[in-house]
C-alpha positions in Angstrom: -0.8 -9.7 9.4 -4.4 -8.7 8.8 -7.2 -11.3 8.7 -10.5 -10.8 7.0 -13.5 -13.1 7.7 -16.6 -12.9 5.5 -20.0 -14.3 6.7 -23.7 -14.1 5.9 -23.8 -15.9 2.6 -26.4 -18.6 1.9 -29.2 -19.8 -0.4 -32.1 -17.5 -1.1 -34.9 -17.2 -3.5 -35.1 -14.4 -6.1 -36.3 -11.2 -4.5 -34.9 -12.2 -1.2 -32.3 -10.4 0.9 -29.0 -11.2 2.6 -26.5 -9.2 4.6 -22.9 -10.0 4.3 -20.3 -9.1 6.9 -16.5 -8.7 6.7 -14.8 -8.6 10.0 -11.2 -7.3 10.0 -8.6 -7.8 12.7 -7.5 -4.2 12.5 -8.9 -0.8 11.4 -8.7 -0.2 7.7 -8.6 2.7 5.2 -11.1 1.4 2.8 -13.0 -1.8 2.0 -14.4 -3.3 -1.1 -16.8 -6.2 -1.9 -16.0 -8.3 -5.0 -17.7 -11.3 -6.4 -16.8 -14.1 -8.8 -19.1 -16.6 -10.5 -17.8 -19.9 -12.0 -16.1 -19.3 -15.3 -16.3 -15.5 -14.8 -13.7 -12.9 -13.8 -13.8 -11.3 -10.4 -15.8 -8.0 -10.4 -16.1 -5.1 -8.1 -19.5 -4.8 -6.4 -19.1 -1.9 -4.0 -16.5 0.1 -2.1 -16.5 2.3 1.0 -13.8 4.7 2.2 -13.4 7.0 5.1 -16.2 9.5 5.5 -18.5 6.8 4.2 -17.8 7.6 0.6 -19.3 4.7 -1.4 -19.3 3.4 -5.0 -21.4 0.7 -6.6 -21.4 -1.4 -9.7 -24.2 -0.4 -12.0 -25.7 -3.9 -11.7 -26.3 -3.5 -8.0 -27.2 0.2 -7.6 -30.5 0.7 -5.8 -30.4 -2.9 -4.5 -27.2 -3.2 -2.5 -25.9 -1.0 0.3 -22.4 -1.0 1.7 -21.7 0.4 5.2 -19.1 0.2 7.9 -18.8 0.1 11.7 -15.4 1.5 12.5 -15.6 0.5 16.2 -16.0 -3.2 15.1 -13.6 -3.0 12.1 -16.4 -4.4 10.1 -18.0 -3.7 6.7 -21.5 -4.9 5.7 -23.2 -5.4 2.4 -26.9 -5.4 2.5 -28.3 -7.1 -0.6 -32.0 -6.7 -1.4 -34.0 -7.8 -4.4 -31.5 -10.5 -5.2 -31.4 -12.0 -8.7 -30.1 -15.3 -9.9 -27.3 -13.4 -11.7 -26.1 -12.2 -8.2 -25.0 -15.8 -7.5 -21.3 -15.8 -6.9 -18.6 -16.2 -4.3 -18.3 -12.8 -2.5 -15.0 -11.6 -1.2 -14.0 -8.6 0.8 -10.8 -6.7 0.2 -9.3 -4.2 2.7 -6.8 -1.4 2.2 -4.3 -0.7 5.0 -1.3 1.7 5.4 1.8 0.6 7.1 4.0 2.9 9.2 5.7 4.3 6.1 2.3 5.1 4.5 2.7 2.2 2.0 -0.7 0.8 1.1 -1.3 -2.9 1.4 -4.3 -5.0 0.4 -5.7 -8.2 2.0 -8.4 -10.6 0.8 -10.9 -12.7 2.7 -11.6 -16.2 1.6 -15.1 -15.6 0.4 -18.7 -16.4 1.3 -21.0 -18.1 -1.2 -24.3 -16.4 -2.2 -26.7 -18.5 -4.3 -29.9 -17.1 -5.6 -32.2 -19.7 -7.0 -35.9 -20.6 -7.3 
């Protein structure tokens, strides 16, 4: 089974920066960062696929950057110009293919990001 471990969350002031990491136990096809605030539904933040193709939610474009290090099976989310509305539990989700080509998805357990003055 695949394990995903998120890290890098914390408490920052508005305008500050954090870099989240998601370390996987095996190489993956694609990875996405999601977030969920209390009382809100989980939303997609950013995704990255092979060849470094990326997509971002409109709310984070220009502020967040997703990247990957294939040698380390790790994906990063650089978050700049953080706003209070970015406060949420951030999760990574990885896509894998088994020997038949069937795609499977795995979730990490989340890392908390709190943006407050």
